[in-house]
Predicted model as a PDB file, atoms N, CA, C, CB and O in Angstrom, pLDDT in the B-factor column:
MODEL        1                                                                  
ATOM      1  N   MET A   1       0.834  -1.185   0.000  1.00 46.00           N  
ATOM      2  CA  MET A   1       0.000   0.000   0.000  1.00 46.00           C  
ATOM      3  C   MET A   1       0.875   1.243   0.000  1.00 46.00           C  
ATOM      4  CB  MET A   1      -0.947   0.001   1.209  1.00 46.00           C  
ATOM      5  O   MET A   1       1.937   1.283   0.622  1.00 46.00           O  
ATOM      6  N   SER A   2       0.411   2.234  -0.698  1.00 62.00           N  
ATOM      7  CA  SER A   2       1.192   3.455  -0.768  1.00 62.00           C  
ATOM      8  C   SER A   2       0.605   4.515   0.158  1.00 62.00           C  
ATOM      9  CB  SER A   2       1.250   3.972  -2.208  1.00 62.00           C  
ATOM     10  O   SER A   2      -0.589   4.510   0.457  1.00 62.00           O  
ATOM     11  N   SER A   3       1.453   5.405   0.596  1.00 82.00           N  
ATOM     12  CA  SER A   3       1.034   6.487   1.460  1.00 82.00           C  
ATOM     13  C   SER A   3       1.128   7.794   0.684  1.00 82.00           C  
ATOM     14  CB  SER A   3       1.892   6.536   2.747  1.00 82.00           C  
ATOM     15  O   SER A   3       2.221   8.267   0.370  1.00 82.00           O  
ATOM     16  N   PHE A   4      -0.024   8.366   0.381  1.00 88.00           N  
ATOM     17  CA  PHE A   4      -0.052   9.603  -0.381  1.00 88.00           C  
ATOM     18  C   PHE A   4      -1.104  10.527   0.199  1.00 88.00           C  
ATOM     19  CB  PHE A   4      -0.328   9.328  -1.871  1.00 88.00           C  
ATOM     20  O   PHE A   4      -1.972  10.104   0.962  1.00 88.00           O  
ATOM     21  N   THR A   5      -1.016  11.780  -0.169  1.00 92.00           N  
ATOM     22  CA  THR A   5      -1.989  12.793   0.216  1.00 92.00           C  
ATOM     23  C   THR A   5      -2.555  13.409  -1.049  1.00 92.00           C  
ATOM     24  CB  THR A   5      -1.351  13.880   1.132  1.00 92.00           C  
ATOM     25  O   THR A   5      -1.820  13.667  -2.002  1.00 92.00           O  
ATOM     26  N   ILE A   6      -3.841  13.641  -1.061  1.00 94.00           N  
ATOM     27  CA  ILE A   6      -4.437  14.355  -2.195  1.00 94.00           C  
ATOM     28  C   ILE A   6      -4.226  15.841  -1.950  1.00 94.00           C  
ATOM     29  CB  ILE A   6      -5.974  14.012  -2.368  1.00 94.00           C  
ATOM     30  O   ILE A   6      -4.768  16.410  -1.003  1.00 94.00           O  
ATOM     31  N   ALA A   7      -3.434  16.459  -2.812  1.00 95.00           N  
ATOM     32  CA  ALA A   7      -3.115  17.877  -2.664  1.00 95.00           C  
ATOM     33  C   ALA A   7      -4.141  18.757  -3.363  1.00 95.00           C  
ATOM     34  CB  ALA A   7      -1.726  18.165  -3.214  1.00 95.00           C  
ATOM     35  O   ALA A   7      -4.409  19.878  -2.930  1.00 95.00           O  
ATOM     36  N   HIS A   8      -4.713  18.240  -4.448  1.00 95.00           N  
ATOM     37  CA  HIS A   8      -5.635  19.033  -5.254  1.00 95.00           C  
ATOM     38  C   HIS A   8      -6.553  18.065  -5.982  1.00 95.00           C  
ATOM     39  CB  HIS A   8      -4.872  19.967  -6.262  1.00 95.00           C  
ATOM     40  O   HIS A   8      -6.102  17.066  -6.543  1.00 95.00           O  
ATOM     41  N   ASP A   9      -7.827  18.367  -5.968  1.00 96.00           N  
ATOM     42  CA  ASP A   9      -8.772  17.474  -6.631  1.00 96.00           C  
ATOM     43  C   ASP A   9      -9.966  18.256  -7.150  1.00 96.00           C  
ATOM     44  CB  ASP A   9      -9.234  16.369  -5.675  1.00 96.00           C  
ATOM     45  O   ASP A   9     -10.753  18.796  -6.372  1.00 96.00           O  
ATOM     46  N   ILE A  10     -10.093  18.309  -8.445  1.00 96.00           N  
ATOM     47  CA  ILE A  10     -11.300  18.791  -9.094  1.00 96.00           C  
ATOM     48  C   ILE A  10     -11.721  17.683 -10.054  1.00 96.00           C  
ATOM     49  CB  ILE A  10     -11.068  20.179  -9.843  1.00 96.00           C  
ATOM     50  O   ILE A  10     -10.873  16.905 -10.491  1.00 96.00           O  
ATOM     51  N   PRO A  11     -12.988  17.589 -10.389  1.00 95.00           N  
ATOM     52  CA  PRO A  11     -13.423  16.488 -11.251  1.00 95.00           C  
ATOM     53  C   PRO A  11     -12.566  16.358 -12.516  1.00 95.00           C  
ATOM     54  CB  PRO A  11     -14.879  16.684 -11.639  1.00 95.00           C  
ATOM     55  O   PRO A  11     -12.492  17.275 -13.334  1.00 95.00           O  
ATOM     56  N   GLY A  12     -11.932  15.210 -12.649  1.00 97.00           N  
ATOM     57  CA  GLY A  12     -11.109  14.919 -13.817  1.00 97.00           C  
ATOM     58  C   GLY A  12      -9.645  15.297 -13.689  1.00 97.00           C  
ATOM     59  O   GLY A  12      -8.857  15.018 -14.593  1.00 97.00           O  
ATOM     60  N   ARG A  13      -9.266  15.926 -12.584  1.00 98.00           N  
ATOM     61  CA  ARG A  13      -7.867  16.355 -12.400  1.00 98.00           C  
ATOM     62  C   ARG A  13      -7.491  16.216 -10.929  1.00 98.00           C  
ATOM     63  CB  ARG A  13      -7.657  17.831 -12.883  1.00 98.00           C  
ATOM     64  O   ARG A  13      -8.159  16.774 -10.059  1.00 98.00           O  
ATOM     65  N   MET A  14      -6.435  15.481 -10.656  1.00 97.00           N  
ATOM     66  CA  MET A  14      -6.015  15.254  -9.269  1.00 97.00           C  
ATOM     67  C   MET A  14      -4.494  15.292  -9.172  1.00 97.00           C  
ATOM     68  CB  MET A  14      -6.556  13.898  -8.744  1.00 97.00           C  
ATOM     69  O   MET A  14      -3.785  14.764 -10.029  1.00 97.00           O  
ATOM     70  N   ARG A  15      -4.011  15.929  -8.105  1.00 97.00           N  
ATOM     71  CA  ARG A  15      -2.587  15.903  -7.789  1.00 97.00           C  
ATOM     72  C   ARG A  15      -2.445  15.206  -6.440  1.00 97.00           C  
ATOM     73  CB  ARG A  15      -1.962  17.360  -7.763  1.00 97.00           C  
ATOM     74  O   ARG A  15      -3.089  15.572  -5.457  1.00 97.00           O  
ATOM     75  N   ILE A  16      -1.577  14.184  -6.422  1.00 95.00           N  
ATOM     76  CA  ILE A  16      -1.296  13.501  -5.168  1.00 95.00           C  
ATOM     77  C   ILE A  16       0.172  13.715  -4.818  1.00 95.00           C  
ATOM     78  CB  ILE A  16      -1.635  11.983  -5.264  1.00 95.00           C  
ATOM     79  O   ILE A  16       1.016  13.911  -5.691  1.00 95.00           O  
ATOM     80  N   LEU A  17       0.451  13.672  -3.529  1.00 93.00           N  
ATOM     81  CA  LEU A  17       1.816  13.872  -3.032  1.00 93.00           C  
ATOM     82  C   LEU A  17       2.273  12.643  -2.273  1.00 93.00           C  
ATOM     83  CB  LEU A  17       1.900  15.120  -2.129  1.00 93.00           C  
ATOM     84  O   LEU A  17       1.569  12.139  -1.398  1.00 93.00           O  
ATOM     85  N   TYR A  18       3.452  12.171  -2.616  1.00 87.00           N  
ATOM     86  CA  TYR A  18       4.100  11.115  -1.856  1.00 87.00           C  
ATOM     87  C   TYR A  18       5.095  11.712  -0.879  1.00 87.00           C  
ATOM     88  CB  TYR A  18       4.795  10.120  -2.790  1.00 87.00           C  
ATOM     89  O   TYR A  18       5.468  11.058   0.095  1.00 87.00           O  
ATOM     90  N   GLY A  19       5.527  12.929  -1.118  1.00 80.00           N  
ATOM     91  CA  GLY A  19       6.479  13.597  -0.245  1.00 80.00           C  
ATOM     92  C   GLY A  19       7.750  13.945  -0.987  1.00 80.00           C  
ATOM     93  O   GLY A  19       8.156  13.251  -1.919  1.00 80.00           O  
ATOM     94  N   LYS A  20       8.371  15.028  -0.561  1.00 77.00           N  
ATOM     95  CA  LYS A  20       9.578  15.514  -1.211  1.00 77.00           C  
ATOM     96  C   LYS A  20      10.669  14.446  -1.214  1.00 77.00           C  
ATOM     97  CB  LYS A  20      10.079  16.778  -0.519  1.00 77.00           C  
ATOM     98  O   LYS A  20      10.945  13.811  -0.196  1.00 77.00           O  
ATOM     99  N   ASN A  21      11.273  14.269  -2.369  1.00 72.00           N  
ATOM    100  CA  ASN A  21      12.373  13.314  -2.576  1.00 72.00           C  
ATOM    101  C   ASN A  21      11.982  11.868  -2.270  1.00 72.00           C  
ATOM    102  CB  ASN A  21      13.554  13.704  -1.715  1.00 72.00           C  
ATOM    103  O   ASN A  21      12.849  11.049  -1.963  1.00 72.00           O  
ATOM    104  N   LYS A  22      10.706  11.547  -2.350  1.00 80.00           N  
ATOM    105  CA  LYS A  22      10.255  10.181  -2.081  1.00 80.00           C  
ATOM    106  C   LYS A  22      10.294   9.304  -3.329  1.00 80.00           C  
ATOM    107  CB  LYS A  22       8.848  10.202  -1.517  1.00 80.00           C  
ATOM    108  O   LYS A  22      10.302   8.077  -3.223  1.00 80.00           O  
ATOM    109  N   LEU A  23      10.319   9.919  -4.503  1.00 84.00           N  
ATOM    110  CA  LEU A  23      10.324   9.159  -5.752  1.00 84.00           C  
ATOM    111  C   LEU A  23      11.633   9.374  -6.497  1.00 84.00           C  
ATOM    112  CB  LEU A  23       9.133   9.562  -6.639  1.00 84.00           C  
ATOM    113  O   LEU A  23      11.988  10.502  -6.839  1.00 84.00           O  
ATOM    114  N   SER A  24      12.341   8.285  -6.743  1.00 88.00           N  
ATOM    115  CA  SER A  24      13.531   8.394  -7.590  1.00 88.00           C  
ATOM    116  C   SER A  24      13.061   8.549  -9.030  1.00 88.00           C  
ATOM    117  CB  SER A  24      14.477   7.140  -7.428  1.00 88.00           C  
ATOM    118  O   SER A  24      11.881   8.353  -9.323  1.00 88.00           O  
ATOM    119  N   SER A  25      13.960   8.893  -9.914  1.00 89.00           N  
ATOM    120  CA  SER A  25      13.571   9.046 -11.316  1.00 89.00           C  
ATOM    121  C   SER A  25      13.079   7.717 -11.885  1.00 89.00           C  
ATOM    122  CB  SER A  25      14.752   9.579 -12.150  1.00 89.00           C  
ATOM    123  O   SER A  25      12.151   7.694 -12.693  1.00 89.00           O  
ATOM    124  N   VAL A  26      13.691   6.622 -11.470  1.00 92.00           N  
ATOM    125  CA  VAL A  26      13.259   5.301 -11.941  1.00 92.00           C  
ATOM    126  C   VAL A  26      11.862   4.984 -11.398  1.00 92.00           C  
ATOM    127  CB  VAL A  26      14.274   4.203 -11.506  1.00 92.00           C  
ATOM    128  O   VAL A  26      11.000   4.523 -12.147  1.00 92.00           O  
ATOM    129  N   GLN A  27      11.633   5.226 -10.109  1.00 89.00           N  
ATOM    130  CA  GLN A  27      10.314   4.996  -9.534  1.00 89.00           C  
ATOM    131  C   GLN A  27       9.255   5.849 -10.234  1.00 89.00           C  
ATOM    132  CB  GLN A  27      10.329   5.296  -8.033  1.00 89.00           C  
ATOM    133  O   GLN A  27       8.147   5.385 -10.500  1.00 89.00           O  
ATOM    134  N   GLY A  28       9.606   7.087 -10.524  1.00 90.00           N  
ATOM    135  CA  GLY A  28       8.678   7.983 -11.202  1.00 90.00           C  
ATOM    136  C   GLY A  28       8.286   7.473 -12.579  1.00 90.00           C  
ATOM    137  O   GLY A  28       7.115   7.531 -12.954  1.00 90.00           O  
ATOM    138  N   GLU A  29       9.245   6.981 -13.323  1.00 93.00           N  
ATOM    139  CA  GLU A  29       8.957   6.447 -14.658  1.00 93.00           C  
ATOM    140  C   GLU A  29       8.127   5.176 -14.586  1.00 93.00           C  
ATOM    141  CB  GLU A  29      10.254   6.173 -15.411  1.00 93.00           C  
ATOM    142  O   GLU A  29       7.207   4.988 -15.382  1.00 93.00           O  
ATOM    143  N   VAL A  30       8.445   4.307 -13.640  1.00 92.00           N  
ATOM    144  CA  VAL A  30       7.665   3.072 -13.470  1.00 92.00           C  
ATOM    145  C   VAL A  30       6.234   3.407 -13.052  1.00 92.00           C  
ATOM    146  CB  VAL A  30       8.329   2.142 -12.418  1.00 92.00           C  
ATOM    147  O   VAL A  30       5.279   2.825 -13.567  1.00 92.00           O  
ATOM    148  N   LEU A  31       6.091   4.344 -12.120  1.00 91.00           N  
ATOM    149  CA  LEU A  31       4.767   4.766 -11.671  1.00 91.00           C  
ATOM    150  C   LEU A  31       3.964   5.346 -12.832  1.00 91.00           C  
ATOM    151  CB  LEU A  31       4.886   5.799 -10.539  1.00 91.00           C  
ATOM    152  O   LEU A  31       2.787   5.025 -13.003  1.00 91.00           O  
ATOM    153  N   LYS A  32       4.597   6.190 -13.619  1.00 94.00           N  
ATOM    154  CA  LYS A  32       3.927   6.801 -14.770  1.00 94.00           C  
ATOM    155  C   LYS A  32       3.452   5.723 -15.745  1.00 94.00           C  
ATOM    156  CB  LYS A  32       4.873   7.794 -15.486  1.00 94.00           C  
ATOM    157  O   LYS A  32       2.319   5.770 -16.225  1.00 94.00           O  
ATOM    158  N   LYS A  33       4.310   4.764 -16.032  1.00 95.00           N  
ATOM    159  CA  LYS A  33       3.953   3.668 -16.939  1.00 95.00           C  
ATOM    160  C   LYS A  33       2.785   2.856 -16.373  1.00 95.00           C  
ATOM    161  CB  LYS A  33       5.173   2.749 -17.183  1.00 95.00           C  
ATOM    162  O   LYS A  33       1.855   2.514 -17.102  1.00 95.00           O  
ATOM    163  N   ASP A  34       2.834   2.552 -15.083  1.00 93.00           N  
ATOM    164  CA  ASP A  34       1.763   1.789 -14.443  1.00 93.00           C  
ATOM    165  C   ASP A  34       0.432   2.540 -14.491  1.00 93.00           C  
ATOM    166  CB  ASP A  34       2.134   1.476 -12.993  1.00 93.00           C  
ATOM    167  O   ASP A  34      -0.606   1.954 -14.798  1.00 93.00           O  
ATOM    168  N   LEU A  35       0.467   3.836 -14.187  1.00 95.00           N  
ATOM    169  CA  LEU A  35      -0.770   4.623 -14.186  1.00 95.00           C  
ATOM    170  C   LEU A  35      -1.372   4.733 -15.576  1.00 95.00           C  
ATOM    171  CB  LEU A  35      -0.509   6.013 -13.631  1.00 95.00           C  
ATOM    172  O   LEU A  35      -2.593   4.680 -15.724  1.00 95.00           O  
ATOM    173  N   TYR A  36      -0.537   4.885 -16.599  1.00 96.00           N  
ATOM    174  CA  TYR A  36      -1.054   4.964 -17.966  1.00 96.00           C  
ATOM    175  C   TYR A  36      -1.758   3.677 -18.385  1.00 96.00           C  
ATOM    176  CB  TYR A  36       0.079   5.271 -18.935  1.00 96.00           C  
ATOM    177  O   TYR A  36      -2.578   3.698 -19.303  1.00 96.00           O  
ATOM    178  N   ALA A  37      -1.455   2.566 -17.734  1.00 95.00           N  
ATOM    179  CA  ALA A  37      -2.100   1.291 -18.072  1.00 95.00           C  
ATOM    180  C   ALA A  37      -3.525   1.210 -17.509  1.00 95.00           C  
ATOM    181  CB  ALA A  37      -1.262   0.118 -17.539  1.00 95.00           C  
ATOM    182  O   ALA A  37      -4.299   0.349 -17.925  1.00 95.00           O  
ATOM    183  N   TRP A  38      -3.876   2.082 -16.583  1.00 96.00           N  
ATOM    184  CA  TRP A  38      -5.211   2.075 -15.998  1.00 96.00           C  
ATOM    185  C   TRP A  38      -6.186   2.725 -16.972  1.00 96.00           C  
ATOM    186  CB  TRP A  38      -5.224   2.810 -14.629  1.00 96.00           C  
ATOM    187  O   TRP A  38      -5.874   3.780 -17.524  1.00 96.00           O  
ATOM    188  N   PRO A  39      -7.342   2.139 -17.198  1.00 95.00           N  
ATOM    189  CA  PRO A  39      -8.257   2.648 -18.222  1.00 95.00           C  
ATOM    190  C   PRO A  39      -8.829   4.037 -17.945  1.00 95.00           C  
ATOM    191  CB  PRO A  39      -9.379   1.697 -18.383  1.00 95.00           C  
ATOM    192  O   PRO A  39      -9.215   4.733 -18.884  1.00 95.00           O  
ATOM    193  N   MET A  40      -8.894   4.456 -16.686  1.00 97.00           N  
ATOM    194  CA  MET A  40      -9.483   5.768 -16.384  1.00 97.00           C  
ATOM    195  C   MET A  40      -8.481   6.920 -16.519  1.00 97.00           C  
ATOM    196  CB  MET A  40     -10.053   5.760 -14.976  1.00 97.00           C  
ATOM    197  O   MET A  40      -8.875   8.085 -16.485  1.00 97.00           O  
ATOM    198  N   ILE A  41      -7.215   6.612 -16.670  1.00 97.00           N  
ATOM    199  CA  ILE A  41      -6.164   7.634 -16.740  1.00 97.00           C  
ATOM    200  C   ILE A  41      -6.016   8.158 -18.166  1.00 97.00           C  
ATOM    201  CB  ILE A  41      -4.819   7.065 -16.240  1.00 97.00           C  
ATOM    202  O   ILE A  41      -5.888   7.386 -19.116  1.00 97.00           O  
ATOM    203  N   GLU A  42      -6.036   9.480 -18.295  1.00 97.00           N  
ATOM    204  CA  GLU A  42      -5.864  10.123 -19.600  1.00 97.00           C  
ATOM    205  C   GLU A  42      -4.476  10.734 -19.750  1.00 97.00           C  
ATOM    206  CB  GLU A  42      -6.923  11.199 -19.802  1.00 97.00           C  
ATOM    207  O   GLU A  42      -3.918  10.758 -20.847  1.00 97.00           O  
ATOM    208  N   SER A  43      -3.921  11.227 -18.642  1.00 97.00           N  
ATOM    209  CA  SER A  43      -2.615  11.881 -18.681  1.00 97.00           C  
ATOM    210  C   SER A  43      -1.976  11.797 -17.302  1.00 97.00           C  
ATOM    211  CB  SER A  43      -2.742  13.360 -19.142  1.00 97.00           C  
ATOM    212  O   SER A  43      -2.665  11.839 -16.282  1.00 97.00           O  
ATOM    213  N   VAL A  44      -0.645  11.677 -17.282  1.00 97.00           N  
ATOM    214  CA  VAL A  44       0.096  11.600 -16.018  1.00 97.00           C  
ATOM    215  C   VAL A  44       1.366  12.426 -16.134  1.00 97.00           C  
ATOM    216  CB  VAL A  44       0.433  10.125 -15.650  1.00 97.00           C  
ATOM    217  O   VAL A  44       2.070  12.374 -17.142  1.00 97.00           O  
ATOM    218  N   GLU A  45       1.643  13.181 -15.093  1.00 96.00           N  
ATOM    219  CA  GLU A  45       2.914  13.913 -14.992  1.00 96.00           C  
ATOM    220  C   GLU A  45       3.475  13.644 -13.598  1.00 96.00           C  
ATOM    221  CB  GLU A  45       2.724  15.473 -15.249  1.00 96.00           C  
ATOM    222  O   GLU A  45       2.807  13.895 -12.595  1.00 96.00           O  
ATOM    223  N   VAL A  46       4.696  13.135 -13.540  1.00 94.00           N  
ATOM    224  CA  VAL A  46       5.346  12.836 -12.267  1.00 94.00           C  
ATOM    225  C   VAL A  46       6.480  13.834 -12.062  1.00 94.00           C  
ATOM    226  CB  VAL A  46       5.877  11.363 -12.229  1.00 94.00           C  
ATOM    227  O   VAL A  46       7.323  14.010 -12.941  1.00 94.00           O  
ATOM    228  N   ILE A  47       6.499  14.481 -10.909  1.00 92.00           N  
ATOM    229  CA  ILE A  47       7.572  15.412 -10.559  1.00 92.00           C  
ATOM    230  C   ILE A  47       8.338  14.765  -9.403  1.00 92.00           C  
ATOM    231  CB  ILE A  47       7.008  16.856 -10.165  1.00 92.00           C  
ATOM    232  O   ILE A  47       7.887  14.782  -8.258  1.00 92.00           O  
ATOM    233  N   ASN A  48       9.497  14.199  -9.721  1.00 89.00           N  
ATOM    234  CA  ASN A  48      10.273  13.433  -8.743  1.00 89.00           C  
ATOM    235  C   ASN A  48      10.743  14.273  -7.568  1.00 89.00           C  
ATOM    236  CB  ASN A  48      11.463  12.808  -9.414  1.00 89.00           C  
ATOM    237  O   ASN A  48      10.699  13.819  -6.424  1.00 89.00           O  
ATOM    238  N   VAL A  49      11.192  15.489  -7.836  1.00 88.00           N  
ATOM    239  CA  VAL A  49      11.768  16.331  -6.788  1.00 88.00           C  
ATOM    240  C   VAL A  49      10.754  16.627  -5.686  1.00 88.00           C  
ATOM    241  CB  VAL A  49      12.283  17.639  -7.385  1.00 88.00           C  
ATOM    242  O   VAL A  49      11.096  16.625  -4.503  1.00 88.00           O  
ATOM    243  N   THR A  50       9.515  16.881  -6.077  1.00 90.00           N  
ATOM    244  CA  THR A  50       8.477  17.191  -5.082  1.00 90.00           C  
ATOM    245  C   THR A  50       7.690  15.963  -4.659  1.00 90.00           C  
ATOM    246  CB  THR A  50       7.524  18.232  -5.631  1.00 90.00           C  
ATOM    247  O   THR A  50       6.925  16.018  -3.696  1.00 90.00           O  
ATOM    248  N   GLY A  51       7.869  14.854  -5.367  1.00 90.00           N  
ATOM    249  CA  GLY A  51       7.130  13.639  -5.049  1.00 90.00           C  
ATOM    250  C   GLY A  51       5.656  13.754  -5.370  1.00 90.00           C  
ATOM    251  O   GLY A  51       4.820  13.156  -4.693  1.00 90.00           O  
ATOM    252  N   SER A  52       5.327  14.528  -6.413  1.00 93.00           N  
ATOM    253  CA  SER A  52       3.924  14.710  -6.759  1.00 93.00           C  
ATOM    254  C   SER A  52       3.598  14.076  -8.109  1.00 93.00           C  
ATOM    255  CB  SER A  52       3.573  16.194  -6.779  1.00 93.00           C  
ATOM    256  O   SER A  52       4.453  13.922  -8.980  1.00 93.00           O  
ATOM    257  N   VAL A  53       2.333  13.720  -8.238  1.00 95.00           N  
ATOM    258  CA  VAL A  53       1.830  13.101  -9.451  1.00 95.00           C  
ATOM    259  C   VAL A  53       0.545  13.818  -9.836  1.00 95.00           C  
ATOM    260  CB  VAL A  53       1.593  11.566  -9.257  1.00 95.00           C  
ATOM    261  O   VAL A  53      -0.402  13.875  -9.052  1.00 95.00           O  
ATOM    262  N   LEU A  54       0.516  14.366 -11.047  1.00 97.00           N  
ATOM    263  CA  LEU A  54      -0.665  15.032 -11.574  1.00 97.00           C  
ATOM    264  C   LEU A  54      -1.317  14.099 -12.573  1.00 97.00           C  
ATOM    265  CB  LEU A  54      -0.310  16.404 -12.229  1.00 97.00           C  
ATOM    266  O   LEU A  54      -0.673  13.616 -13.504  1.00 97.00           O  
ATOM    267  N   MET A  55      -2.608  13.849 -12.369  1.00 97.00           N  
ATOM    268  CA  MET A  55      -3.333  12.934 -13.252  1.00 97.00           C  
ATOM    269  C   MET A  55      -4.590  13.591 -13.793  1.00 97.00           C  
ATOM    270  CB  MET A  55      -3.692  11.642 -12.513  1.00 97.00           C  
ATOM    271  O   MET A  55      -5.324  14.257 -13.062  1.00 97.00           O  
ATOM    272  N   LEU A  56      -4.825  13.399 -15.067  1.00 98.00           N  
ATOM    273  CA  LEU A  56      -6.111  13.715 -15.660  1.00 98.00           C  
ATOM    274  C   LEU A  56      -6.798  12.377 -15.841  1.00 98.00           C  
ATOM    275  CB  LEU A  56      -5.974  14.517 -17.028  1.00 98.00           C  
ATOM    276  O   LEU A  56      -6.201  11.433 -16.358  1.00 98.00           O  
ATOM    277  N   TYR A  57      -8.055  12.290 -15.418  1.00 97.00           N  
ATOM    278  CA  TYR A  57      -8.730  10.999 -15.402  1.00 97.00           C  
ATOM    279  C   TYR A  57     -10.206  11.152 -15.762  1.00 97.00           C  
ATOM    280  CB  TYR A  57      -8.584  10.337 -14.028  1.00 97.00           C  
ATOM    281  O   TYR A  57     -10.746  12.258 -15.761  1.00 97.00           O  
ATOM    282  N   ASP A  58     -10.840  10.038 -16.067  1.00 97.00           N  
ATOM    283  CA  ASP A  58     -12.272   9.992 -16.341  1.00 97.00           C  
ATOM    284  C   ASP A  58     -12.999  10.193 -15.019  1.00 97.00           C  
ATOM    285  CB  ASP A  58     -12.690   8.637 -17.025  1.00 97.00           C  
ATOM    286  O   ASP A  58     -12.968   9.323 -14.149  1.00 97.00           O  
ATOM    287  N   LYS A  59     -13.650  11.336 -14.871  1.00 95.00           N  
ATOM    288  CA  LYS A  59     -14.259  11.682 -13.584  1.00 95.00           C  
ATOM    289  C   LYS A  59     -15.362  10.709 -13.170  1.00 95.00           C  
ATOM    290  CB  LYS A  59     -14.821  13.085 -13.644  1.00 95.00           C  
ATOM    291  O   LYS A  59     -15.696  10.636 -11.987  1.00 95.00           O  
ATOM    292  N   ALA A  60     -15.925   9.973 -14.099  1.00 96.00           N  
ATOM    293  CA  ALA A  60     -16.945   8.978 -13.758  1.00 96.00           C  
ATOM    294  C   ALA A  60     -16.339   7.778 -13.026  1.00 96.00           C  
ATOM    295  CB  ALA A  60     -17.668   8.507 -15.025  1.00 96.00           C  
ATOM    296  O   ALA A  60     -17.063   6.983 -12.426  1.00 96.00           O  
ATOM    297  N   GLN A  61     -15.011   7.648 -13.076  1.00 96.00           N  
ATOM    298  CA  GLN A  61     -14.343   6.503 -12.461  1.00 96.00           C  
ATOM    299  C   GLN A  61     -13.447   6.909 -11.279  1.00 96.00           C  
ATOM    300  CB  GLN A  61     -13.515   5.772 -13.505  1.00 96.00           C  
ATOM    301  O   GLN A  61     -12.476   6.220 -10.967  1.00 96.00           O  
ATOM    302  N   LYS A  62     -13.775   8.016 -10.637  1.00 95.00           N  
ATOM    303  CA  LYS A  62     -12.939   8.504  -9.530  1.00 95.00           C  
ATOM    304  C   LYS A  62     -12.839   7.486  -8.390  1.00 95.00           C  
ATOM    305  CB  LYS A  62     -13.498   9.823  -8.993  1.00 95.00           C  
ATOM    306  O   LYS A  62     -11.755   7.285  -7.842  1.00 95.00           O  
ATOM    307  N   GLY A  63     -13.927   6.858  -8.034  1.00 95.00           N  
ATOM    308  CA  GLY A  63     -13.903   5.868  -6.950  1.00 95.00           C  
ATOM    309  C   GLY A  63     -12.941   4.733  -7.244  1.00 95.00           C  
ATOM    310  O   GLY A  63     -12.169   4.322  -6.378  1.00 95.00           O  
ATOM    311  N   LEU A  64     -12.989   4.229  -8.466  1.00 95.00           N  
ATOM    312  CA  LEU A  64     -12.077   3.155  -8.870  1.00 95.00           C  
ATOM    313  C   LEU A  64     -10.629   3.643  -8.825  1.00 95.00           C  
ATOM    314  CB  LEU A  64     -12.429   2.647 -10.290  1.00 95.00           C  
ATOM    315  O   LEU A  64      -9.742   2.919  -8.374  1.00 95.00           O  
ATOM    316  N   LEU A  65     -10.393   4.869  -9.292  1.00 95.00           N  
ATOM    317  CA  LEU A  65      -9.047   5.441  -9.258  1.00 95.00           C  
ATOM    318  C   LEU A  65      -8.520   5.497  -7.830  1.00 95.00           C  
ATOM    319  CB  LEU A  65      -9.041   6.844  -9.879  1.00 95.00           C  
ATOM    320  O   LEU A  65      -7.388   5.087  -7.577  1.00 95.00           O  
ATOM    321  N   LEU A  66      -9.317   5.995  -6.899  1.00 93.00           N  
ATOM    322  CA  LEU A  66      -8.876   6.101  -5.508  1.00 93.00           C  
ATOM    323  C   LEU A  66      -8.587   4.728  -4.904  1.00 93.00           C  
ATOM    324  CB  LEU A  66      -9.931   6.824  -4.674  1.00 93.00           C  
ATOM    325  O   LEU A  66      -7.613   4.563  -4.170  1.00 93.00           O  
ATOM    326  N   ASN A  67      -9.432   3.746  -5.213  1.00 93.00           N  
ATOM    327  CA  ASN A  67      -9.185   2.382  -4.711  1.00 93.00           C  
ATOM    328  C   ASN A  67      -7.881   1.820  -5.257  1.00 93.00           C  
ATOM    329  CB  ASN A  67     -10.349   1.450  -5.087  1.00 93.00           C  
ATOM    330  O   ASN A  67      -7.107   1.209  -4.520  1.00 93.00           O  
ATOM    331  N   LYS A  68      -7.636   2.025  -6.542  1.00 93.00           N  
ATOM    332  CA  LYS A  68      -6.406   1.511  -7.149  1.00 93.00           C  
ATOM    333  C   LYS A  68      -5.178   2.226  -6.572  1.00 93.00           C  
ATOM    334  CB  LYS A  68      -6.451   1.680  -8.686  1.00 93.00           C  
ATOM    335  O   LYS A  68      -4.144   1.598  -6.346  1.00 93.00           O  
ATOM    336  N   LEU A  69      -5.290   3.533  -6.336  1.00 91.00           N  
ATOM    337  CA  LEU A  69      -4.172   4.284  -5.751  1.00 91.00           C  
ATOM    338  C   LEU A  69      -3.845   3.777  -4.351  1.00 91.00           C  
ATOM    339  CB  LEU A  69      -4.499   5.785  -5.702  1.00 91.00           C  
ATOM    340  O   LEU A  69      -2.674   3.652  -3.991  1.00 91.00           O  
ATOM    341  N   LYS A  70      -4.880   3.484  -3.557  1.00 89.00           N  
ATOM    342  CA  LYS A  70      -4.666   2.994  -2.200  1.00 89.00           C  
ATOM    343  C   LYS A  70      -3.962   1.643  -2.195  1.00 89.00           C  
ATOM    344  CB  LYS A  70      -5.992   2.888  -1.465  1.00 89.00           C  
ATOM    345  O   LYS A  70      -3.190   1.342  -1.284  1.00 89.00           O  
ATOM    346  N   ASP A  71      -4.226   0.839  -3.207  1.00 88.00           N  
ATOM    347  CA  ASP A  71      -3.615  -0.497  -3.287  1.00 88.00           C  
ATOM    348  C   ASP A  71      -2.266  -0.504  -4.003  1.00 88.00           C  
ATOM    349  CB  ASP A  71      -4.555  -1.444  -3.992  1.00 88.00           C  
ATOM    350  O   ASP A  71      -1.578  -1.524  -4.021  1.00 88.00           O  
ATOM    351  N   LEU A  72      -1.889   0.623  -4.588  1.00 84.00           N  
ATOM    352  CA  LEU A  72      -0.646   0.712  -5.356  1.00 84.00           C  
ATOM    353  C   LEU A  72       0.560   0.622  -4.436  1.00 84.00           C  
ATOM    354  CB  LEU A  72      -0.599   2.018  -6.162  1.00 84.00           C  
ATOM    355  O   LEU A  72       0.614   1.269  -3.390  1.00 84.00           O  
ATOM    356  N   ASP A  73       1.517  -0.186  -4.839  1.00 76.00           N  
ATOM    357  CA  ASP A  73       2.750  -0.355  -4.067  1.00 76.00           C  
ATOM    358  C   ASP A  73       3.906   0.200  -4.900  1.00 76.00           C  
ATOM    359  CB  ASP A  73       2.993  -1.870  -3.692  1.00 76.00           C  
ATOM    360  O   ASP A  73       4.289  -0.382  -5.915  1.00 76.00           O  
ATOM    361  N   ILE A  74       4.457   1.337  -4.457  1.00 72.00           N  
ATOM    362  CA  ILE A  74       5.557   1.925  -5.238  1.00 72.00           C  
ATOM    363  C   ILE A  74       6.894   1.571  -4.637  1.00 72.00           C  
ATOM    364  CB  ILE A  74       5.415   3.443  -5.321  1.00 72.00           C  
ATOM    365  O   ILE A  74       7.933   1.977  -5.159  1.00 72.00           O  
TER     366      ILE A  74                                                      
ENDMDL                                                                          
END                                                                             
């Protein structure tokens, strides 16, 4: 399970934080690849230095997205 905080959330756009310097560049790329494989994800941007992930997603599937994020192991 991953530990993250939702920093910003409007329908279809969410930024989550793992914490500063929590994601290496390799982890960030793997996370980005994994998230793009999810059907509700439209776009992903990972900022390794801040440990944040910006996602554009299908707002009708927000519940599924949150469940998958909670179960994600980075």
